[in-house]
C-alpha positions in Angstrom: 0.0 0.0 0.0 1.5 3.3 -1.1 1.5 6.4 1.1 -1.2 8.1 -1.0 -3.5 5.0 -0.9 -3.0 4.8 2.9 -3.9 8.5 3.3 -7.0 8.0 1.2 -8.0 5.2 3.6 -7.4 7.5 6.5 -9.7 10.1 5.0 -12.4 7.6 4.4 -12.0 6.4 8.0 -12.4 10.0 9.2 -15.6 10.4 7.2 -16.9 7.1 8.4 -16.3 7.9 12.1 -17.9 11.3 11.7 -21.0 9.7 10.3 -21.0 7.4 13.3 -20.9 10.4 15.6 -24.0 11.8 13.9 -25.8 8.5 14.2 -24.8 8.4 17.8 -26.4 11.7 18.5 -29.7 10.6 16.8 -29.6 7.2 18.6 -29.0 8.9 21.9 -32.1 11.0 21.7 -34.1 7.8 21.2 -32.4 5.5 23.7 -31.7 7.6 26.7 -35.4 7.7 27.8 -35.6 3.9 27.4 -33.0 3.0 30.1 -35.3 3.6 33.0 -37.7 1.0 31.7 -35.2 -1.8 31.2 -35.6 -4.7 33.6 -32.9 -5.1 36.2 -32.6 -8.9 36.1 -29.8 -9.2 33.5 -26.4 -10.6 34.4 -23.5 -8.2 34.7 -20.4 -8.4 32.4 -17.7 -10.9 33.4 -15.0 -8.3 33.3 -12.3 -8.1 36.0 -12.6 -4.3 36.4 -16.4 -4.5 36.4 -16.3 -7.2 39.0 -14.0 -5.1 41.2 -16.0 -1.9 40.8 -19.3 -3.8 41.1 -18.5 -4.5 44.7 -19.2 -0.8 45.3 -21.4 0.4 42.5 -24.6 -0.8 40.9 -25.0 -1.0 37.2 -26.2 2.2 35.5 -27.2 2.2 31.8 -26.5 5.9 31.5 -22.8 5.1 32.4 -22.8 2.4 29.7 -24.2 4.9 27.2 -21.5 7.5 28.2 -18.9 4.7 27.6 -20.3 4.1 24.1 -20.2 7.9 23.3 -16.6 8.1 24.5 -15.6 5.0 22.4 -17.2 6.6 19.3 -15.5 10.0 19.9 -12.2 8.3 20.5 -12.4 6.5 17.2 -13.0 9.8 15.3 -10.3 11.7 17.3 -7.9 8.8 17.0 -8.1 8.4 13.2 -7.9 12.2 12.8 -4.8 12.3 15.0 -3.2 9.4 13.1 -3.8 11.1 9.7 -2.4 14.4 10.8 0.6 12.8 12.5 1.5 10.3 9.7 0.3 12.1 6.6 3.8 12.4 5.3 5.5 9.7 7.4 5.7 6.1 6.1 5.1 3.6 8.9 3.9 0.1 8.0 2.5 -0.5 11.5 0.2 2.5 11.5 -2.4 1.2 9.0 -3.1 -1.6 11.5 -3.2 0.8 14.4 -5.8 2.7 12.5 -7.9 -0.4 12.1 -7.8 -0.8 15.9 -8.8 2.8 16.4 -11.7 2.7 13.9 -13.0 -0.6 15.3 -14.1 1.3 18.5 -16.7 3.2 16.4 -18.6 0.0 15.9 -19.5 0.0 19.6 -22.5 2.0 18.6 -24.1 -1.3 17.5 -24.8 -2.1 21.2 -27.5 0.5 21.1 -29.5 -1.9 19.0 -30.6 -3.5 22.2 -32.4 -0.5 23.7 -33.6 0.4 20.2 -35.1 -3.0 20.0 -37.4 -2.2 22.9 -38.8 0.6 20.8 -38.9 -0.8 17.3 -38.8 -4.6 17.8 -36.3 -5.5 15.1 -36.4 -8.9 13.4 -34.2 -11.6 14.9 -32.0 -11.6 11.8 -31.0 -8.0 12.3 -30.2 -8.5 15.9 -28.0 -11.5 15.1 -26.3 -9.8 12.2 -25.6 -6.7 14.4 -24.1 -8.9 17.1 -21.8 -10.7 14.7 -20.7 -7.4 13.1 -19.8 -6.0 16.6 -17.9 -9.2 17.5 -16.1 -9.0 14.1 -15.1 -5.4 14.7 -13.8 -6.1 18.2 -11.6 -9.0 17.1 -10.5 -7.4 13.9 -9.2 -4.5 15.9 -7.4 -6.8 18.3 -5.9 -8.9 15.5 -4.9 -5.8 13.7 -3.0 -4.5 16.7 -1.2 -7.9 16.9 -0.4 -7.7 13.2 1.2 -4.2 13.8 3.5 -5.9 16.4 4.4 -8.7 14.0 5.0 -6.1 11.3 7.3 -4.2 13.6 9.2 -7.4 14.2 9.9 -8.0 10.5 6.7 -8.9 8.6 6.9 -8.4 4.8 5.1 -5.0 4.5 4.7 -5.1 0.7 1.8 -7.6 1.1 -0.5 -5.3 3.0 -3.6 -6.3 1.1 -2.9 -10.0 1.6 -2.3 -9.5 5.4 -5.7 -7.6 5.7 -7.4 -10.4 3.8 -5.8 -13.0 6.2 -7.0 -11.1 9.2 -10.5 -10.8 7.8 -10.8 -14.5 7.0 -9.4 -15.5 10.4 -11.8 -13.3 12.3 -14.8 -14.4 10.1 -13.9 -18.0 10.9 -14.2 -17.2 14.6 -17.2 -15.0 14.5 -19.4 -17.0 12.2 -19.1 -20.1 14.2 -19.9 -18.7 17.7 -23.5 -19.2 18.9 -25.2 -15.9 20.0 -28.3 -15.7 22.2 -30.3 -12.7 21.0 -32.8 -13.1 23.7 -30.3 -12.5 26.5 -27.9 -9.7 27.2 -25.9 -8.3 30.1 -26.0 -4.9 31.8 -23.2 -3.7 29.5 -25.7 -4.1 26.5 -23.7 -7.1 25.2 -25.7 -10.0 23.8 -24.8 -13.4 25.3 -22.3 -15.4 23.2 -21.3 -19.0 23.5 -17.8 -20.0 24.5 -17.4 -16.7 26.4 -14.5 -18.1 28.4 -12.7 -19.1 25.2 -13.1 -15.5 23.8 -11.8 -14.0 27.0 -8.8 -16.3 26.8 -8.2 -15.1 23.2 -8.3 -11.5 24.3 -5.9 -12.2 27.2 -3.4 -14.1 25.0 -3.5 -11.4 22.3 -3.0 -8.8 25.0 0.3 -10.3 26.2 1.5 -11.6 22.9 1.1 -8.2 21.1 3.0 -6.4 23.8 5.8 -9.1 23.9 6.1 -9.0 20.1 6.8 -5.3 20.3 9.4 -6.0 22.9 11.0 -8.5 20.5 10.9 -5.9 17.7 13.0 -3.7 19.9 15.7 -6.4 19.9 15.3 -7.3 16.2 15.3 -3.7 15.0 17.8 -2.5 17.7 15.4 0.3 18.7 14.4 0.7 22.3 11.5 2.9 21.2 9.6 -0.3 20.4 9.7 -1.2 24.1 7.7 2.0 24.8 5.3 1.1 21.9 4.7 -2.2 23.7 4.0 -0.4 27.0 1.6 1.9 25.1 -0.2 -1.2 23.8 -0.6 -2.5 27.3 -2.1 0.8 28.5 -4.4 1.2 25.4 -5.7 -2.4 25.7 -6.3 -2.0 29.4 -8.3 1.2 28.8 -10.2 -0.5 26.0 -11.2 -3.4 28.2 -12.3 -1.1 31.0 -14.3 1.1 28.6 -16.0 -1.7 26.9 -16.6 -3.9 29.9 -18.0 -1.4 32.4 -21.6 -1.1 33.4 -21.2 1.6 36.1 -19.7 5.1 36.6 -16.3 3.7 37.6 -15.3 2.8 34.1 -15.9 5.6 31.5 -13.2 8.1 32.8 -10.3 5.8 33.5 -11.2 3.7 30.5 -11.0 6.6 28.0 -8.0 8.2 29.6 -5.9 4.9 29.5 -7.1 4.2 25.9 -6.4 7.7 24.7 -3.0 8.0 26.4 -1.9 4.5 25.3 -2.8 5.2 21.7 -1.1 8.6 21.7 2.0 6.9 23.3 2.0 4.2 20.6 1.7 6.7 17.7 4.2 9.2 19.1 6.9 6.5 19.5 6.2 5.0 16.1 6.4 8.5 14.5 9.8 9.0 16.2 11.1 5.7 15.0 10.1 6.2 11.3 10.8 9.9 11.2 14.5 9.2 11.1 14.4 6.2 8.7 
């Protein structure tokens, strides 16, 4: 992928995320009044931060909604920052970082659950939306992992083939998982099968991605990649908090960690490739 082609993708990503913000505004006007009528007998998300904060705070759908808004705003601000920062700088890892950033905008899909209480969507739409959200989440995680492998020496001339490989791998996972559209948790996530397996995948990818960037520091003889790996740990920790919260303890620390981690990753990558 040439620099000009990559920049066109960034511009398309900016436009897409801006449209998502507009949709978020419209959806918010419809869904905010609905939360008070949602039954309180749903299970809570099996997220470590949520479990810890849940000892002190009850679930609040308004907090979940704020988390969704922050995720969408982060996605737009993140891709805008990446474009302005790397417009004239060639960095093979940054295209995959941008995929991770844009993937957060798909969290708006979770609003289909409160909207379903208003419009009663057909089951097919509910199931398709759930699979699309699951695809976006794992495409973002796998993209971040690919960025680390790229930093460690992946052949960068085959970007399209790499993207296709990620897409097929994620589709293979997502299309095979059972989803219960009649059940969801207080984080507005539908119940999926093999939830323990998926949490294990996220945990493994969390550590492997960071470790691979540490390996890249040795392979490329650049200690800056160590800081990129640290940024990945911070960003993924913030992402997990932001997406797994169902109370007011999550939105602020989640978005701060996610934003700082992403900025840290990009600033260090920019410094690495600025002098190449």
